[in-house]
N, C-alpha and C positions, 0 to 999 in steps of 0.2 A: 172345597179345600180338603185334601186328603191328609189324615193325621194318624200316626201310629197309635194303636190301642195301648193302654197301660200294660207294662210288662214286668215280669219278676214278682217278687213278694212285696209289692208296694203296700203302704199302710192303708188300712181301712179307716176312713174318717170317723171320729167319735161324735162329730157335731153335724148339724145341718148348716151347710154353707150357702151364702147368697153372694153372688158376684155382682158388684155395682161398678159401672163404667162412667167416668166423668170426662167430658171432652174439654177442649181448650177454652170455649166460652164460659164453661162452668168454673174455670180456674183462672179467669182473666186477671184478677188482682187479689190482694191480700183479703179484702172483705169477702170476696166470693169464695176463696179457699176456706175461710172460717165458716161460711154458710154451708159448704159441702161437708165440713167436719160435723156440723150440727145434724145434717141429714143422715150421715152415717151413724152418729150416736143414737138418734131416734129409731134407727132400724135394728139396733141390737136388742136381743132378748136373752133369757137364760139358756135357750136351746140353740141359738144360732151364732155363727161367727161371720164376719164380713170380709170379703176379699175385694178391695177397691182397686180398680185399674184406672190409671190416669194418663191423659195426654199431656203434651206441653202446654204451657200457658198460651192464651190466645195470641196469635201472630208470631210466636217465637220460632216455629219451624220455618216460616217464610223468611224471617230475619236471618236465621242461620243459613238457609239455602242461598240467600243473596250474598252473604259473606263468602260462601264457598265459590260462587260464580265470579265474584270480584277477584279472588285469589287465583282461581284456575278456570278460565272460561270453557275449556274443552270438557267433553263428557266421556273421556276414556275410561275403560274398566277400572284402572288403578285409581283414578280420581273419584269414581263412584264409590268405591269401598271406603275411601277416606271421607267422602261426604257423609256416609252413613255414621262414621265416628262422630262427626260434628253435629248432625241434626238429631241424633239420638240423645244428646245431652239435655235437651229441653224436658224430656220426660223424667230424667233423674232429678232435676230441680223441683218439678211438681211433686214427685213422690216424697222427697225430703220435707218440703214445706207443709204438705198435708199431714205427714206424721207429726210434725211439730205442733200443728194446729190442733190435732187430736189430743196430744199430750197436755196441751194447755187447758182443755176442758175435761181432763180426767179420764181419757180413754186410752188404754194400753195398746200400743201399735208399734209396728216397725215397717220400714220400707225395704223393697227387694228390687234388684236389677236383674237383667237377663242372665248374666253369667253366674249369678248366685243360685239360679234355679235350672241352669242349662236349658233354656228355651231354644230349641234347635231349629235351624232353617237351612235349606240349600243356599249356596252363595249367589242368589239372585239379588244383587245389591239394588237398593231403592225400591224393590218390589218382591221381598221375600215371602215365604209361606211357612207357617209353623208346622213342623212334622213330628215333633216330640217335645215333651217337657221331662227331662231325664231325672231331675232332682225334686220332683213335686213333693216327695216325702219330707224334705226340709221345711217346706211351707206348712204342711199339715202338722208336723211336730211342733212348730212354733206357736200353735194355738194353745198349747199347754201353758204358755206364758202370756200371750197377747190375745186380745179380742179382735183386732183388725190387722190385716196385712195389706199394705199398699204396694202394688206392683206397677213398675214403670211399663206402660204399654208401648206398642209400636216397634219394639226392639227384640232381636233374637241374635243368636250367634251361629256361625257355620262351623263345620267340623275342624277347620284350621284355626279356630279361635277368633276370626274376624267378626266384627259387628255387621249385622244385616238388618235394615229397617223393612217394615212390612207394607209399604205403600201408603198412600193417603187414606186416613181412617183406620190405620193398622191397629190402633188400640182396641177397636171392636173385635178384631181377630184374636188379640191377646185375651180379652174377656171371654170369648166363646171357648177358646182352648182351655182356659183355667176352669170354666164351668164344667167342661167335659172331664178333665183329669181329677177334679175334686168331687165329682158326682154331686154338684150343687143342686139345690132344689129349684133354683131359677137364676137367670141372668137378667139384670136390669140395666138398661141404657138410659141415662138421664140426658134430656135435651132441653133446649130453650124454647121448645114448642110443646103443646099439650099432648102430643103423641104423633103417630103417622097421620098425615092429613091428606085430603083429597087432591091437593097440589101444594107447591111451594108458595108460602105466603109472600115471598119476595117477588113472585111473578103473577100471583093471582089474589084478588081482593076478597073473595067470598068462599074461603076454604072451610071445610068441616073436618072434625077429628074422626078417624076410623077406629072404632073401639075394638074390633077383632079382625085379624087377618090370618090367612093360612101361611105356612112356610113358603109354599110355591108363589103366592102373591107377593110376599115380602122379598123373595129372591128376585122376582121380576122388577119390582119397584127399585130395589137396590141397583140392579143392572141397568136402569134407565137414567142414571145420573142423579137420582135423589140422594141428598146428603144425610140420610137417616141412619143407615147401617152399611158398613163395608160389605161388598159382595162376597168376599172370602168368608167373613163371619156368618153371613146368611146361609151360605152353603154348608158350613160346619154345623150350625144349629139345626138345619133341616135334616142332614144326614144322620145325626144322633138324637133327633127328637128332643132337643134341649129346650125347656120352657123359656120364653123370652117375654119381657115386659118392658115396653118403652114408656118412660115416665117423664113428667114435667118437673123441671128444676124449681119453677115458681110455686108449684102446688104438688109436692110428692105424694100426697094422699089421694089425688084424683085418679080416675080409672085409667087414663092413658090408653095405650094400645097393647093388647095381649096377642101374641103370635102362637098359634097352635096348628094342629093338623086339620082343623075344621075349615072348610072352604066358605068364603063369604058369599051369601046368597044374593047380594046386590051387585049388579054389574052394569057398566064398568065402574070402577071405584077410585081410580087415581090417574091423574094426568101429570106428566113431567116434561120439563124442557131441558135439553142439553145444548147450550149455546156454544158457539165458537169451535166447531168441529170441522175439519177438512175431510173431504171425500174424494176418493179416486174411483172413477167408474170405467171399467173395461167393458166394451160393447162387442156383441156378436162373437163370443167365444164358443168353440165347439163344446157341446154338452158332454162329449165323451173324450177320453184321452187325458193329456197331462197339463193343459194350459193353466187350470185353476191351481193344481198342485204346485206348478212352477211359480206362480205368483205368490202363493202362500209361503213357499220356501224363502223367497227373497224379502218378503215384507213382514216376516214373523216377529222381527225385533222392533217394528215401528207401528204396528197396528194397535188400536185401542182394544185391550182384551175385554173390557166391559161391553163395548158397543159392537165389536167384532166385525164380521164380514158376512155377506150372503149373496145368493144368486137370485135373479129375477128373470122372468121370461123375456126373450128377445122377440122382435118382430119377425125374425127369420126362423123358420121351422128347424128344430134340432139344435138351436143355438141359445145361449143365455148371456145376460149381462151380469157382471160381477162387481159388487160395490164393496169398497174397503174403507172403514172409518179410521182416520189418522188424527191423533192428538195434535193440538196446535204447536206443541214443543218439537214435533218431529217433522214439520213440513219441509225444512231444508234437506233432511235426509231423504225423504221420499222423492223430492225433485231430482236429487242426485241419482236415485235408483231408476228413474224412468228410462234412462238410456238402455237399461237391460231389457225393456219391454217394447222395443221399437217394432217388433212383429205384431203387437197387439194395439188396437185402437183404444186410446184412453183419454180421459179428461179429468183435470183436477178442479174441484169446486171448493173454493176457500170460504172460510167464515160462514159455514152452514149452520143450521139448527136441526135438532132432532126432537120431534114431539112424539111422546109415547103415551099410549093408553093401556092400562092394565085392568083385567077383569076375568073372573073365572067363567062366567056364563055369557060371554060377549058374542054378539052377532058381528063378526069382524068386518064384513064387507059393508054392512049398513053404517057402522060407526066410521069406517074409513071414508065412506061417501060423504057423511056429514062434515068431516074435517076438510075434505077436498072442497066442498062447497064454501066453507068459511075462508079457506085460502084463496079460492077464486074470487070471492067478494073483495078480498083485500089485496088482490094482484100479487100473490105470493106463488112462485113457481116451485113445483115438486120435482125433486131429482129421482127419488125412488121410494117405494113403500115395502116394508118388511112385515110379513104376517107370521105370527108364532101362535102357539097354543093359548097363551094367556095374554098376549101383548101384540099391539100394532105399533110400529114405529114408522113415522113419515119424515123423510129427509128433505129439507127445503133448501133452495138456493137463496142464500142470504139470511139475515137475522129474522127471528120471530119475536115480537115485543109482547109486553104484559097485556096489552089490550086484546091481542089475538088469543092469548091463553085464557083470559076472562071469558071471551066469547065461546071458546070450546068448552070450558068448564060449565058455563050456564046451559048450553044446549045439550051436553052429553052427560055430565055428572049430576048437575042439579035437577035435571028433568026426570031422573029415575026415581 
């Protein structure tokens, strides 16, 4: 995520700042909001101030999105900008309630919304990226009066004044940007798990906490569908070497996961499952010329930016297969676009799964062969395999259930 460096004569902070981000599950009800207030209070000291970034209360964003779809089922550009007005209201509620909970326990605080700090984004509605925080000085000066600032995450504004939301998990990006602009000593993300784990406990029964990760490993895990840290936030933290600590809501004093420049010596370290993805596979494209650029141009608005697209070798010399991952919400659009590609042989695979393994010192082909053996034992067909520097992603035809993830975890992660 590219972001402008601080410009002009901006204030130099007088304090050590710590950014703490709390997601929807941490703010699910009044009791949990009060618990978050206690965590913030216990984090304060004479020498530091807290910037708390909040998401909407649990399930509120989905509720607001459903209201928008009931009112206006189409997804036109105009409707998307108004949807952002609606869905960004959830964070405003959280920010105000948390400020009130802090007041109630004697902590001086105030809430901030995007327009009060001029958190700027290009007008990519529903999927914006922070490019500047123009009035960060207002926030810094407020600490002459307050000990805590609560900032509504997930929301920014475009140059024309319209509200832009930052995509799923966008409050992570807000926290990372604020850590950068305030020169915070660290950024803490509070989760309802002990830290980054070797797999998602919803899919895998024998997970372990990873106590240290590199930025590159965190980036790959985020891009694999893990709901720990938004990919844009991971990119910003890595680019500016911002210290990151992922902590447990249930036990804030526990070690959690620290993300630094230090590579993890144990590999592979994480397995993730991204279910319900549609794939379009173009076969036997010329390796040279314009076919791939032509496809990318037409599909740029419907591809999944996290999962992306890639080439694999074809059986024909000098040709490649091209695989494009499509989010489930875009399948009707892609089916409509296929008439554009009649000159190319392609096939849509619906309701696929992507199993990804991340590790710094991984023997990619040995690990991929182990997973292929497990899939063969369970009669699961493979559509494609993507090899990268730190990650292997295997695309399957049809769903992969938790039993399969357990098997992969036991044979690849736990055996190291």
